[in-house]
C-alpha positions as CSV (number, residue, x, y, z in Angstrom):
1,X,25.7,-9.4,-3.6
2,X,27.1,-8.3,-0.3
3,X,24.8,-6.4,1.9
4,X,25.4,-5.4,5.7
5,X,27.8,-8.2,7.2
6,X,26.8,-11.2,5.1
7,X,25.8,-12.5,1.6
8,X,22.4,-12.2,0.1
9,X,20.9,-14.2,-2.7
10,X,19.6,-12.1,-5.5
11,X,16.0,-13.3,-4.8
12,X,16.3,-12.3,-1.1
13,X,17.8,-9.0,-2.1
14,X,14.9,-8.2,-4.4
15,X,12.5,-9.3,-1.5
16,X,14.4,-6.8,0.8
17,X,14.3,-3.9,-1.8
18,X,10.6,-4.6,-2.8
19,X,9.7,-4.5,1.1
20,X,11.9,-1.1,1.6
21,X,10.0,0.5,-1.4
22,X,6.6,-0.8,-0.3
23,X,7.4,0.6,3.4
24,X,8.1,3.9,1.7
25,X,5.1,4.0,-0.7
26,X,2.5,2.8,1.7
27,X,1.8,6.0,3.4
28,X,1.8,7.9,0.1
29,X,-0.9,5.5,-1.1
30,X,-3.1,6.1,1.8
31,X,-2.9,9.8,1.6
32,X,-3.5,9.9,-2.1
33,X,-6.4,7.6,-1.6
34,X,-8.0,9.8,1.1
35,X,-7.6,12.9,-1.1
36,X,-9.6,11.4,-3.8
37,X,-13.2,12.6,-3.8
38,X,-15.8,10.0,-2.7
39,X,-12.9,7.3,-2.3
40,X,-13.0,7.4,1.9
41,X,-16.7,7.2,1.6
42,X,-16.8,4.1,-0.6
43,X,-14.0,2.6,1.5
44,X,-16.2,2.9,4.7
45,X,-19.4,1.5,3.1
46,X,-17.6,-1.6,1.7
47,X,-16.8,-4.9,3.7
48,X,-13.1,-5.4,4.3
49,X,-12.9,-8.3,2.0
50,X,-13.9,-6.0,-0.9
51,X,-11.8,-3.2,-0.1
52,X,-9.0,-4.0,-2.6
53,X,-11.8,-3.4,-5.5
54,X,-12.4,0.2,-4.0
55,X,-8.7,0.9,-3.9
56,X,-8.3,-0.2,-7.5
57,X,-11.3,1.9,-8.6
58,X,-10.0,5.1,-6.8
59,X,-6.1,4.6,-7.0
60,X,-5.0,2.3,-9.5
61,X,-1.5,2.8,-9.0
62,X,0.9,5.0,-7.0
63,X,3.5,6.5,-9.4
64,X,5.1,4.0,-11.7
65,X,4.9,1.3,-8.8
66,X,2.9,-1.6,-9.7
67,X,0.5,-2.5,-6.6
68,X,0.6,-6.1,-5.5
69,X,-1.7,-7.9,-3.3
70,X,0.5,-7.3,-0.2
71,X,1.1,-3.7,-0.9
72,X,-2.7,-3.2,-1.5
73,X,-3.3,-4.9,1.8
74,X,-0.8,-2.6,3.8
75,X,-2.3,0.5,2.0
76,X,-5.7,-0.6,3.0
77,X,-4.4,-0.9,6.6
78,X,-3.0,2.5,6.5
79,X,-6.2,4.2,5.1
80,X,-8.0,2.4,8.0
81,X,-5.6,3.6,10.6
82,X,-5.9,7.2,9.1
83,X,-9.7,6.9,9.1
84,X,-9.6,5.8,12.7
85,X,-7.3,8.6,13.6
86,X,-9.6,11.3,12.0
87,X,-12.7,10.3,14.0
């Protein structure tokens, strides 16, 4: 497949598309999570290494997109930034 100025393997293309979709959906994930009643309070009370569980509990998916490990971590980082900015 041709993309830009050079050739990209199908797996590299898939990775690039996934990265672009994730980048677009991470802010949506964070905003939807914060909008859920009790979610931010649970997030704040939970140790950082357990926050994926809190995310899964309050927001199991963002639209039809599956939330992989990397996406969940990026969403958690975005939630933490929004939480810090709100203080």
